[in-house]
C-alpha positions as CSV (number, residue, x, y, z in Angstrom):
1,M,-4.0,34.0,-55.5
2,R,-6.5,31.2,-54.9
3,L,-3.6,28.9,-53.9
4,I,-2.5,31.3,-51.2
5,A,-6.1,31.7,-49.9
6,S,-6.5,27.9,-49.9
7,L,-3.3,27.4,-48.0
8,T,-4.2,30.1,-45.5
9,L,-7.6,28.5,-44.9
10,A,-6.0,25.0,-44.5
11,L,-3.5,26.4,-42.0
12,L,-6.3,27.9,-39.9
13,F,-8.1,24.6,-39.8
14,V,-5.0,22.7,-38.8
15,S,-4.1,25.2,-36.1
16,G,-7.6,25.1,-34.7
17,A,-7.5,21.3,-34.5
18,L,-4.2,21.4,-32.7
19,A,-5.5,23.9,-30.1
20,E,-8.5,21.8,-29.5
21,A,-6.5,18.6,-29.0
22,G,-4.4,20.1,-26.2
23,Q,-0.9,18.8,-25.4
24,F,0.4,15.6,-23.9
25,G,1.9,15.6,-20.5
26,T,3.4,12.9,-18.3
27,V,2.4,12.0,-14.7
28,V,5.6,12.3,-12.8
29,N,4.3,11.7,-9.3
30,W,1.2,11.6,-7.1
31,E,0.7,11.6,-3.4
32,A,-2.3,11.5,-1.0
33,L,-2.3,14.2,1.7
34,P,-4.7,14.9,4.5
35,Y,-7.3,17.6,3.6
36,S,-9.9,19.1,5.9
37,Q,-12.6,21.7,5.6
38,S,-13.7,21.3,9.2
39,V,-12.1,20.3,12.4
40,K,-13.9,16.9,12.7
41,I,-13.7,15.6,9.1
42,T,-10.4,14.8,7.4
43,Q,-10.0,13.2,4.0
44,N,-7.1,12.4,1.8
45,Q,-6.7,14.6,-1.3
46,V,-4.6,13.4,-4.2
47,F,-2.0,15.7,-5.7
48,Y,-0.3,15.0,-9.0
49,T,2.8,16.4,-10.7
50,I,2.4,16.6,-14.4
51,H,5.4,17.3,-16.7
52,L,4.2,19.4,-19.7
53,G,6.8,21.0,-21.9
54,D,9.4,22.6,-19.6
55,V,7.1,23.0,-16.7
56,H,6.0,20.7,-13.8
57,Y,2.4,21.4,-12.7
58,R,1.2,20.4,-9.3
59,I,-2.6,19.7,-9.6
60,T,-5.5,18.4,-7.5
61,R,-9.2,18.0,-7.6
62,R,-10.0,17.2,-4.0
63,S,-10.7,13.6,-4.5
64,P,-9.4,10.8,-2.2
65,K,-9.1,8.4,-5.2
66,A,-6.0,8.2,-7.4
67,E,-7.1,8.5,-11.0
68,L,-3.8,8.8,-12.8
69,N,-0.7,6.6,-12.8
70,I,3.0,7.5,-12.7
71,G,4.4,7.4,-16.2
72,Q,0.9,7.8,-17.8
73,Q,0.7,10.1,-20.8
74,V,-2.3,12.5,-20.5
75,D,-4.0,14.7,-23.0
76,C,-4.3,18.0,-21.2
77,R,-4.6,21.8,-21.6
78,V,-4.0,24.7,-19.2
79,E,-6.5,27.6,-18.8
80,G,-5.6,30.1,-16.2
81,N,-5.3,28.3,-12.8
82,N,-6.9,25.1,-14.1
83,M,-5.7,22.1,-16.0
84,F,-8.2,20.0,-18.0
85,V,-7.3,16.4,-18.5
86,R,-9.1,14.4,-21.3
87,Y,-9.6,10.7,-20.5
88,A,-9.8,7.9,-23.1
89,K,-13.6,8.0,-23.5
90,G,-13.5,11.8,-24.2
91,K,-14.5,12.9,-20.7
92,E,-12.7,16.0,-19.6
93,V,-11.9,16.6,-15.9
94,K,-11.0,19.9,-14.4
95,Y,-8.1,20.0,-11.9
96,D,-6.9,23.0,-9.9
97,I,-3.2,24.0,-10.4
98,V,-1.7,24.5,-7.0
99,G,1.9,25.1,-8.1
100,T,4.4,25.2,-10.9
101,D,8.1,24.7,-11.3
102,G,10.0,25.3,-14.5
103,E,10.4,27.7,-17.4
104,T,7.4,29.9,-16.5
105,G,8.9,30.5,-13.1
106,S,9.4,28.6,-9.8
107,A,6.2,29.6,-8.1
108,T,4.2,27.5,-5.6
109,R,0.8,28.7,-4.6
């Protein structure tokens, strides 16, 4: 009985560690497109396509600077309409998911 309890407890710790670590996706593409919140000011906004499992996510964070490279493996997790990417030094950055294509459906927002 103690063996079963110990195995169950160990399994819970392992599953919690895997959930915290997220998943690894691949940057498939990025592009800078014009973005404007007013008539007079226009900036570029970088959009990325991340392949994660069977789904391609299109994400952005309204930054004119490209932070990810094509082919780069990224540690990321999806929560609702957001994707959180963890960088090498442990910093986690929130991106907005603006579209998906794949197993979860071919929807673009």
